[in-house]
Backbone as CSV, one residue per row, in Angstrom:
resi,resn,N_x,N_y,N_z,CA_x,CA_y,CA_z,C_x,C_y,C_z
1,MET,0.849,-1.188,0.000,0.000,0.000,0.000,0.883,1.236,0.000
2,ALA,0.552,2.174,-0.898,1.365,3.366,-1.012,1.315,4.145,0.284
3,GLY,2.484,4.570,0.728,2.537,5.396,1.926,2.578,4.620,3.214
4,ALA,2.437,3.297,3.150,2.444,2.486,4.360,3.857,2.446,4.940
5,ARG,3.958,2.514,6.241,5.255,2.480,6.894,5.645,1.035,7.187
6,GLU,6.912,0.744,6.992,7.397,-0.607,7.252,7.617,-0.791,8.746
7,LEU,7.182,-1.942,9.233,7.334,-2.228,10.659,8.780,-2.604,10.968
8,PRO,9.277,-2.223,12.120,10.613,-2.652,12.538,10.599,-4.130,12.912
9,SER,11.734,-4.650,13.307,11.844,-6.058,13.677,10.995,-6.359,14.910
10,ASP,10.704,-7.649,15.087,9.919,-8.053,16.264,10.590,-7.620,17.565
11,GLU,11.900,-7.750,17.612,12.621,-7.383,18.841,12.389,-5.914,19.200
12,VAL,12.456,-5.056,18.184,12.226,-3.624,18.414,10.773,-3.363,18.757
13,LEU,9.867,-4.008,18.002,8.439,-3.819,18.255,8.069,-4.191,19.688
14,VAL,8.502,-5.371,20.098,8.157,-5.860,21.438,8.662,-4.906,22.512
15,GLN,9.896,-4.461,22.375,10.456,-3.561,23.379,9.704,-2.242,23.424
16,ARG,9.370,-1.704,22.273,8.640,-0.432,22.237,7.236,-0.589,22.819
17,LEU,6.601,-1.713,22.507,5.264,-1.950,23.056,5.337,-2.115,24.571
18,ARG,6.364,-2.787,25.054,6.528,-2.940,26.505,6.802,-1.590,27.169
19,ASP,7.442,-0.691,26.416,7.732,0.640,26.960,6.534,1.578,26.869
20,GLY,5.442,1.078,26.278,4.241,1.903,26.171,4.311,2.946,25.075
21,ASP,5.084,2.681,24.027,5.237,3.625,22.919,3.930,3.680,22.122
22,GLU,3.195,4.776,22.249,1.883,4.889,21.622,1.978,4.947,20.102
23,GLU,3.009,5.582,19.587,3.166,5.667,18.129,3.376,4.285,17.529
24,THR,4.179,3.466,18.176,4.415,2.107,17.693,3.145,1.278,17.763
25,PHE,2.415,1.408,18.865,1.159,0.665,18.996,0.181,1.065,17.895
26,ALA,0.071,2.364,17.624,-0.834,2.837,16.575,-0.413,2.298,15.210
27,LEU,0.902,2.228,14.965,1.411,1.718,13.694,1.061,0.246,13.516
28,VAL,1.280,-0.550,14.553,0.973,-1.979,14.479,-0.528,-2.185,14.323
29,LEU,-1.303,-1.436,15.068,-2.757,-1.557,14.994,-3.248,-1.249,13.578
30,ASP,-2.765,-0.155,12.993,-3.193,0.217,11.641,-2.756,-0.811,10.606
31,THR,-1.591,-1.408,10.812,-1.044,-2.343,9.833,-1.739,-3.697,9.870
32,TRP,-2.081,-4.183,11.050,-2.599,-5.543,11.187,-4.111,-5.652,11.357
33,SER,-4.774,-4.592,11.747,-6.194,-4.716,12.119,-7.087,-5.138,10.959
34,GLY,-6.760,-4.716,9.734,-7.594,-5.104,8.597,-7.623,-6.608,8.401
35,GLY,-6.456,-7.232,8.409,-6.389,-8.684,8.278,-7.006,-9.395,9.466
36,MET,-6.847,-8.818,10.644,-7.437,-9.417,11.844,-8.955,-9.409,11.766
37,LEU,-9.514,-8.326,11.245,-10.969,-8.243,11.116,-11.483,-9.301,10.149
38,GLN,-10.784,-9.476,9.021,-11.181,-10.507,8.061,-11.172,-11.882,8.716
39,LEU,-10.140,-12.163,9.488,-10.031,-13.462,10.145,-11.119,-13.636,11.192
40,ALA,-11.375,-12.608,11.981,-12.393,-12.704,13.033,-13.776,-12.970,12.459
41,MET,-14.062,-12.420,11.293,-15.385,-12.586,10.686,-15.665,-14.020,10.268
42,SER,-14.619,-14.859,10.244,-14.828,-16.268,9.925,-15.416,-17.044,11.101
43,PHE,-15.369,-16.456,12.294,-15.812,-17.169,13.490,-17.090,-16.598,14.104
44,VAL,-17.487,-15.402,13.691,-18.647,-14.746,14.295,-19.636,-14.362,13.207
45,SER,-20.825,-13.920,13.627,-21.913,-13.725,12.674,-22.032,-12.306,12.142
46,THR,-21.462,-11.319,12.810,-21.608,-9.940,12.354,-20.263,-9.217,12.365
47,LYS,-20.178,-8.184,11.544,-18.959,-7.386,11.506,-18.730,-6.693,12.840
48,ALA,-19.829,-6.259,13.478,-19.699,-5.579,14.770,-19.052,-6.490,15.811
49,THR,-19.468,-7.751,15.826,-18.884,-8.702,16.765,-17.422,-8.965,16.432
50,ALA,-17.110,-9.030,15.135,-15.720,-9.218,14.725,-14.865,-8.037,15.177
51,GLU,-15.402,-6.831,15.053,-14.664,-5.637,15.495,-14.425,-5.669,16.999
52,GLU,-15.411,-6.179,17.739,-15.235,-6.304,19.190,-14.138,-7.323,19.515
53,ALA,-14.100,-8.412,18.732,-13.066,-9.427,18.950,-11.675,-8.844,18.693
54,VAL,-11.556,-8.035,17.645,-10.276,-7.385,17.346,-9.893,-6.434,18.473
55,GLN,-10.864,-5.668,18.956,-10.594,-4.727,20.051,-10.155,-5.472,21.311
56,ASP,-10.856,-6.559,21.627,-10.496,-7.355,22.803,-9.094,-7.950,22.648
57,THR,-8.755,-8.314,21.414,-7.435,-8.870,21.160,-6.346,-7.845,21.441
58,TRP,-6.535,-6.630,20.982,-5.530,-5.594,21.228,-5.392,-5.279,22.712
59,LEU,-6.509,-5.316,23.426,-6.436,-5.113,24.873,-5.624,-6.232,25.531
60,ALA,-5.841,-7.463,25.049,-5.090,-8.603,25.583,-3.611,-8.496,25.240
61,VAL,-3.311,-7.970,24.052,-1.911,-7.789,23.650,-1.225,-6.789,24.575
62,ILE,-1.896,-5.687,24.852,-1.323,-4.664,25.738,-1.033,-5.250,27.118
63,LYS,-1.995,-6.012,27.625,-1.839,-6.589,28.959,-0.801,-7.704,28.991
64,GLY,-0.678,-8.427,27.879,0.167,-9.626,27.897,1.515,-9.491,27.213
65,ILE,1.827,-8.318,26.651,3.070,-8.182,25.895,4.296,-8.453,26.757
66,SER,4.212,-8.179,28.048,5.362,-8.435,28.926,5.654,-9.928,29.051
67,ASP,4.651,-10.765,28.771,4.827,-12.212,28.877,5.202,-12.862,27.545
68,PHE,5.274,-12.063,26.473,5.615,-12.615,25.160,7.050,-13.147,25.193
69,GLU,7.224,-14.430,24.835,8.522,-15.089,24.958,9.271,-15.222,23.638
70,GLY,8.654,-14.809,22.546,9.347,-14.870,21.264,9.445,-16.247,20.653
71,ARG,8.624,-17.196,21.092,8.677,-18.545,20.525,8.084,-18.582,19.113
72,SER,7.306,-17.595,18.778,6.756,-17.436,17.435,6.907,-15.974,17.048
73,ALA,6.587,-15.645,15.813,6.599,-14.251,15.395,5.540,-13.481,16.193
74,LEU,5.800,-12.211,16.418,4.853,-11.395,17.184,3.476,-11.403,16.533
75,LYS,3.438,-11.283,15.225,2.151,-11.259,14.518,1.403,-12.573,14.702
76,THR,2.136,-13.684,14.660,1.501,-14.984,14.874,0.921,-15.065,16.275
77,TRP,1.640,-14.556,17.257,1.151,-14.544,18.643,-0.124,-13.714,18.752
78,VAL,-0.129,-12.549,18.120,-1.323,-11.692,18.143,-2.490,-12.383,17.460
79,TYR,-2.232,-12.999,16.317,-3.309,-13.674,15.586,-3.844,-14.867,16.369
80,ARG,-2.977,-15.537,17.118,-3.446,-16.672,17.916,-4.389,-16.189,19.018
81,ILE,-4.071,-15.055,19.621,-4.974,-14.462,20.611,-6.303,-14.126,19.948
82,LEU,-6.232,-13.578,18.741,-7.457,-13.214,18.018,-8.316,-14.434,17.735
83,VAL,-7.703,-15.505,17.254,-8.463,-16.716,16.936,-9.180,-17.231,18.177
84,ASN,-8.477,-17.294,19.300,-9.097,-17.777,20.529,-10.231,-16.850,20.981
85,THR,-10.023,-15.540,20.835,-11.041,-14.570,21.238,-12.267,-14.675,20.346
86,ALA,-12.043,-14.744,19.034,-13.152,-14.826,18.093,-13.895,-16.153,18.222
87,LYS,-13.147,-17.234,18.459,-13.792,-18.532,18.656,-14.716,-18.508,19.875
88,ALA,-14.247,-17.871,20.944,-15.062,-17.795,22.158,-16.359,-17.039,21.888
89,ARG,-16.254,-15.956,21.144,-17.467,-15.208,20.804,-18.357,-16.007,19.863
90,GLY,-17.749,-16.719,18.923,-18.528,-17.523,18.007,-19.255,-18.660,18.713
91,THR,-18.623,-19.226,19.732,-19.252,-20.293,20.505,-20.496,-19.778,21.219
92,LYS,-20.413,-18.572,21.750,-21.573,-17.975,22.420,-22.724,-17.772,21.435
93,GLU,-22.364,-17.521,20.181,-23.393,-17.314,19.144,-23.828,-18.628,18.505
94,SER,-23.214,-19.730,18.933,-23.413,-21.040,18.286,-23.075,-20.932,16.811
95,ARG,-22.041,-20.147,16.522,-21.643,-19.859,15.144,-20.462,-20.697,14.682
96,THR,-19.603,-21.096,15.602,-18.358,-21.744,15.231,-18.578,-23.170,14.735
97,VAL,-17.996,-23.495,13.595,-18.017,-24.844,13.036,-16.575,-25.325,12.951
98,PRO,-16.276,-26.551,13.398,-14.892,-27.026,13.352,-14.310,-26.945,11.937
99,PHE,-13.098,-26.445,11.837,-12.452,-26.357,10.539,-12.217,-27.736,9.936
100,ALA,-12.143,-28.742,10.761,-11.804,-30.075,10.266,-12.919,-30.695,9.434
101,SER,-14.140,-30.155,9.512,-15.240,-30.699,8.737,-15.489,-29.817,7.526
102,LEU,-15.909,-30.431,6.417,-16.217,-29.684,5.209,-17.715,-29.502,5.086
103,LEU,-18.126,-28.296,4.704,-19.529,-28.035,4.463,-19.937,-28.663,3.137
104,PRO,-21.246,-28.929,2.928,-21.690,-29.567,1.687,-21.211,-28.848,0.439
105,GLU,-21.230,-27.497,0.447,-20.828,-26.773,-0.750,-19.338,-26.863,-1.021
106,GLU,-18.593,-27.435,-0.070,-17.153,-27.559,-0.249,-16.754,-28.963,-0.693
107,GLU,-17.738,-29.852,-0.908,-17.420,-31.247,-1.164,-17.381,-31.609,-2.635
108,GLY,-17.890,-30.757,-3.501,-17.939,-31.066,-4.911,-16.599,-30.872,-5.594
109,PRO,-16.545,-31.153,-6.915,-15.295,-30.971,-7.654,-14.933,-29.499,-7.749
110,THR,-13.652,-29.202,-7.777,-13.223,-27.815,-7.859,-13.258,-27.284,-9.286
111,VAL,-13.247,-28.190,-10.265,-13.376,-27.818,-11.667,-14.506,-28.643,-12.266
112,GLU,-15.366,-28.012,-13.099,-16.511,-28.705,-13.672,-16.054,-29.914,-14.488
113,PRO,-16.630,-31.104,-14.230,-16.228,-32.316,-14.975,-16.381,-32.170,-16.480
114,SER,-17.307,-31.312,-16.925,-17.549,-31.145,-18.359,-16.355,-30.544,-19.084
115,ARG,-15.387,-30.008,-18.333,-14.220,-29.390,-18.972,-13.142,-30.423,-19.316
116,PHE,-13.385,-31.689,-18.951,-12.403,-32.746,-19.221,-12.960,-33.757,-20.230
117,ARG,-12.069,-34.476,-20.899,-12.483,-35.522,-21.828,-13.105,-36.684,-21.064
118,ASP,-14.128,-37.283,-21.652,-14.831,-38.396,-21.022,-13.931,-39.631,-20.952
119,PRO,-14.258,-40.565,-20.019,-13.434,-41.772,-19.846,-13.232,-42.573,-21.120
120,GLY,-14.230,-42.601,-22.012,-14.108,-43.402,-23.227,-13.319,-42.743,-24.332
121,GLU,-12.981,-41.498,-24.178,-12.273,-40.764,-25.222,-10.765,-40.978,-25.137
122,ARG,-10.100,-40.655,-26.242,-8.641,-40.656,-26.230,-8.173,-39.510,-25.325
123,TYR,-7.131,-39.744,-24.575,-6.620,-38.777,-23.598,-7.682,-38.426,-22.544
124,ALA,-8.384,-39.465,-22.087,-9.424,-39.254,-21.064,-8.834,-38.542,-19.850
125,GLY,-9.606,-37.609,-19.322,-9.168,-36.869,-18.150,-8.398,-35.602,-18.477
126,HIS,-7.986,-35.445,-19.758,-7.318,-34.221,-20.166,-8.367,-33.153,-20.499
127,TRP,-7.908,-31.930,-20.669,-8.837,-30.850,-20.994,-9.556,-31.135,-22.307
128,ALA,-10.858,-30.892,-22.344,-11.616,-31.009,-23.583,-11.274,-29.844,-24.499
129,VAL,-11.428,-30.060,-25.796,-11.106,-29.017,-26.771,-12.009,-27.805,-26.524
130,GLY,-11.385,-26.646,-26.392,-12.137,-25.421,-26.163,-12.496,-25.173,-24.717
131,ARG,-12.151,-26.121,-23.833,-12.510,-25.976,-22.424,-11.280,-25.831,-21.536
132,GLU,-10.109,-25.804,-22.149,-8.871,-25.689,-21.383,-8.704,-24.254,-20.886
133,PRO,-7.909,-24.067,-19.824,-7.639,-22.717,-19.339,-6.973,-21.885,-20.430
134,ARG,-7.316,-20.605,-20.465,-6.766,-19.724,-21.487,-5.765,-18.758,-20.875
135,ASN,-4.810,-18.361,-21.711,-3.886,-17.319,-21.294,-4.538,-15.964,-21.572
136,TRP,-4.775,-15.226,-20.499,-5.515,-13.975,-20.638,-4.580,-12.781,-20.661
137,HIS,-4.893,-11.872,-21.564,-4.239,-10.562,-21.534,-5.203,-9.599,-20.863
138,ILE,-4.829,-9.078,-19.716,-5.700,-8.161,-18.989,-5.480,-6.761,-19.531
139,PRO,-6.520,-6.146,-20.121,-6.358,-4.787,-20.649,-5.846,-3.840,-19.576
140,GLU,-4.925,-2.957,-19.978,-4.307,-2.051,-19.014,-5.330,-1.178,-18.316
141,ASP,-6.368,-0.751,-19.056,-7.346,0.146,-18.432,-8.128,-0.564,-17.337
142,HIS,-8.319,-1.900,-17.472,-9.005,-2.653,-16.423,-8.165,-2.681,-15.160
143,VAL,-6.852,-2.856,-15.321,-5.965,-2.897,-14.162,-5.925,-1.539,-13.492
144,LEU,-5.796,-0.489,-14.298,-5.700,0.858,-13.747,-6.967,1.238,-12.989
145,ARG,-8.126,0.798,-13.466,-9.379,1.124,-12.777,-9.608,0.222,-11.567
146,GLY,-8.741,-0.761,-11.413,-8.870,-1.639,-10.256,-9.994,-2.640,-10.366
147,GLU,-10.489,-2.873,-11.592,-11.627,-3.774,-11.748,-11.267,-5.212,-11.363
148,VAL,-10.067,-5.627,-11.720,-9.657,-6.993,-11.382,-9.585,-7.157,-9.876
149,ARG,-9.040,-6.161,-9.188,-8.965,-6.231,-7.723,-10.359,-6.280,-7.112
150,GLU,-11.291,-5.565,-7.713,-12.670,-5.579,-7.200,-13.302,-6.948,-7.385
151,VAL,-13.024,-7.585,-8.507,-13.549,-8.934,-8.755,-13.007,-9.904,-7.709
152,ILE,-11.715,-9.804,-7.431,-11.107,-10.690,-6.445,-11.671,-10.427,-5.056
153,ALA,-11.821,-9.144,-4.697,-12.363,-8.797,-3.377,-13.786,-9.317,-3.217
154,GLN,-14.597,-9.183,-4.270,-15.971,-9.680,-4.209,-15.995,-11.200,-4.100
155,ALA,-15.100,-11.860,-4.836,-15.029,-13.315,-4.780,-14.639,-13.783,-3.381
156,LEU,-13.716,-13.088,-2.743,-13.335,-13.425,-1.372,-14.527,-13.330,-0.436
157,ASP,-15.341,-12.289,-0.618,-16.518,-12.107,0.239,-17.534,-13.230,0.046
158,GLU,-17.563,-13.812,-1.158,-18.542,-14.863,-1.453,-18.102,-16.238,-0.960
159,LEU,-16.831,-16.379,-0.615,-16.331,-17.680,-0.166,-16.943,-18.081,1.173
160,PRO,-17.178,-19.379,1.389,-17.510,-19.846,2.739,-16.423,-19.399,3.708
161,SER,-16.788,-19.126,4.945,-15.891,-18.450,5.871,-14.559,-19.169,6.057
162,ARG,-14.563,-20.502,6.128,-13.309,-21.197,6.402,-12.372,-21.174,5.204
163,LEU,-12.941,-21.230,3.990,-12.114,-21.101,2.796,-11.509,-19.703,2.742
164,ARG,-12.324,-18.704,3.067,-11.831,-17.327,3.054,-10.736,-17.124,4.094
165,THR,-10.890,-17.759,5.237,-9.885,-17.627,6.291,-8.542,-18.189,5.848
166,VAL,-8.560,-19.386,5.278,-7.312,-20.038,4.896,-6.612,-19.279,3.776
167,ILE,-7.356,-18.865,2.753,-6.706,-18.171,1.644,-6.253,-16.775,2.070
168,THR,-6.964,-16.166,3.014,-6.541,-14.860,3.531,-5.218,-14.996,4.270
169,LEU,-5.119,-15.996,5.122,-3.890,-16.202,5.877,-2.728,-16.593,4.967
170,ARG,-2.971,-17.479,4.006,-1.898,-17.965,3.151,-1.483,-16.944,2.096
171,ASP,-2.452,-16.436,1.331,-2.116,-15.648,0.149,-2.114,-14.139,0.385
172,LEU,-2.838,-13.664,1.389,-2.861,-12.228,1.656,-1.950,-11.851,2.816
173,GLU,-1.966,-12.673,3.870,-1.138,-12.376,5.039,0.250,-13.013,4.961
174,GLY,0.416,-13.977,4.052,1.736,-14.552,3.824,2.171,-15.620,4.809
175,TYR,1.231,-16.230,5.534,1.598,-17.286,6.472,1.900,-18.578,5.729
176,GLY,2.815,-19.366,6.271,3.103,-20.678,5.734,2.051,-21.682,6.176
177,SER,2.066,-22.864,5.554,1.047,-23.866,5.850,1.100,-24.331,7.304
178,GLU,2.308,-24.502,7.836,2.428,-24.958,9.223,1.845,-23.932,10.195
179,GLU,2.097,-22.641,9.920,1.562,-21.593,10.794,0.045,-21.563,10.745
180,VAL,-0.524,-21.726,9.552,-1.980,-21.719,9.420,-2.589,-22.914,10.145
181,CYS,-1.976,-24.082,9.994,-2.470,-25.269,10.697,-2.435,-25.056,12.207
182,SER,-1.386,-24.424,12.696,-1.268,-24.160,14.128,-2.303,-23.147,14.592
183,LEU,-2.475,-22.070,13.825,-3.426,-21.029,14.205,-4.856,-21.554,14.247
184,LEU,-5.220,-22.358,13.233,-6.605,-22.798,13.085,-6.852,-24.193,13.658
185,GLU,-5.776,-24.837,14.121,-5.874,-26.176,14.696,-6.497,-27.164,13.714
186,ILE,-5.924,-27.196,12.497,-6.389,-28.115,11.464,-5.196,-28.933,10.973
187,SER,-5.487,-30.030,10.301,-4.432,-30.896,9.785,-3.865,-30.309,8.496
188,PRO,-2.632,-30.685,8.143,-2.059,-30.217,6.872,-2.930,-30.593,5.672
189,GLY,-3.509,-31.792,5.698,-4.365,-32.214,4.593,-5.596,-31.347,4.462
190,ASN,-6.213,-31.030,5.588,-7.408,-30.191,5.560,-7.072,-28.781,5.090
191,GLN,-5.927,-28.283,5.525,-5.504,-26.950,5.097,-5.316,-26.912,3.590
192,ARG,-4.725,-27.977,3.033,-4.504,-28.030,1.588,-5.818,-28.058,0.831
193,VAL,-6.790,-28.838,1.325,-8.097,-28.928,0.655,-8.786,-27.571,0.657
194,LEU,-8.818,-26.916,1.819,-9.488,-25.622,1.926,-8.822,-24.576,1.033
195,LEU,-7.493,-24.561,1.033,-6.772,-23.588,0.215,-6.991,-23.863,-1.272
196,HIS,-6.955,-25.133,-1.653,-7.139,-25.492,-3.061,-8.524,-25.074,-3.545
197,ARG,-9.546,-25.324,-2.731,-10.904,-24.974,-3.135,-11.081,-23.456,-3.199
198,ALA,-10.483,-22.757,-2.265,-10.586,-21.299,-2.276,-9.911,-20.724,-3.518
199,ARG,-8.723,-21.210,-3.830,-8.013,-20.719,-5.014,-8.765,-21.067,-6.289
200,ALA,-9.348,-22.272,-6.347,-10.099,-22.675,-7.527,-11.316,-21.783,-7.725
201,PHE,-11.987,-21.422,-6.641,-13.153,-20.543,-6.718,-12.749,-19.175,-7.265
202,LEU,-11.651,-18.624,-6.743,-11.184,-17.329,-7.229,-10.768,-17.396,-8.690
203,ARG,-10.128,-18.489,-9.095,-9.742,-18.631,-10.508,-10.969,-18.641,-11.406
204,ARG,-12.043,-19.349,-10.991,-13.252,-19.389,-11.805,-13.858,-17.993,-11.943
205,LYS,-13.918,-17.255,-10.835,-14.479,-15.910,-10.878,-13.661,-15.003,-11.794
206,LEU,-12.338,-15.110,-11.674,-11.466,-14.270,-12.495,-11.545,-14.687,-13.958
207,GLU,-11.638,-15.975,-14.212,-11.756,-16.471,-15.581,-13.038,-15.964,-16.225
208,ASN,-14.150,-16.011,-15.479,-15.420,-15.523,-16.013,-15.351,-14.037,-16.330
209,TYR,-14.718,-13.285,-15.437,-14.605,-11.845,-15.657,-13.736,-11.558,-16.880
210,LEU,-12.579,-12.221,-16.954,-11.661,-11.964,-18.060,-12.240,-12.426,-19.386
211,SER,-13.054,-13.481,-19.357,-13.711,-13.933,-20.578,-14.636,-12.851,-21.104
212,GLY,-15.400,-12.234,-20.197,-16.289,-11.146,-20.598,-15.520,-9.941,-21.090
213,ALA,-14.421,-9.614,-20.398,-13.606,-8.467,-20.805,-12.985,-8.710,-22.177
214,HIS,-12.584,-9.969,-22.420,-11.975,-10.317,-23.710,-12.997,-10.185,-24.826
215,ASP,-14.244,-10.655,-24.557,-15.298,-10.571,-25.580,-15.624,-9.118,-25.908
216,VAL,-15.678,-8.278,-24.855,-15.966,-6.865,-25.074,-14.862,-6.211,-25.880
217,ALA,-13.609,-6.505,-25.523,-12.476,-5.939,-26.243,-12.486,-6.403,-27.700
218,GLY,-12.817,-7.688,-27.916,-12.875,-8.210,-29.271,-13.965,-7.545,-30.078
219,GLY,-15.101,-7.280,-29.419,-16.202,-6.604,-30.091,-15.828,-5.214,-30.522
220,ARG,-15.071,-4.496,-29.640,-14.643,-3.135,-29.992,-13.703,-3.171,-31.187
221,GLY,-12.870,-4.244,-31.242,-11.913,-4.320,-32.329,-12.563,-4.559,-33.683
222,ARG,-13.826,-5.105,-33.685,-14.487,-5.392,-34.938,-15.321,-4.228,-35.428
223,LEU,-15.453,-3.177,-34.600,-16.267,-2.036,-35.030,-15.573,-1.242,-36.132
């Protein structure tokens, strides 16, 4: 993000937070709260409740920073507090569903079977003619207007909460698979399934959008 300030090392951050440095606290809060809110919304039913979970998490961080031992990254420690806080609120709402179970809408194929050759055909299981993924050229004006980013943001909002949580942590927040499994208390296999389905959903949404953009661009070229 343009204008965003880079955070110092964990060692510096922790010491400044322990010293009560308000500027440092404000910087960390501004930098991490957006991702924390997205994660909290996976466990609770309303944005207001998610915001309360984030607020409670920061209060817990202030109170507990003196006990931080550095066994994990500071951000991971903060996110773990958030997950526990949001889960507790979700339990009160009877909202929390174990990550280890898949919802019905998450059990189907990630790619439509019609896009592959039938079992009786030559090269069965390969892409059918005309149904293979295409290499898309994204028009510059679409990128500049941020339309592609809007499509991705909308697709993220449409994902089931657990798929959105995993892809947010992995692809937006940059956590590794082991960290995500630890934060969400899920198995590596389950994490892979959730991430794969989330990425496949986003690819379909982006493919549909780019297909329409390509058709429109082609139409303009024929005028």
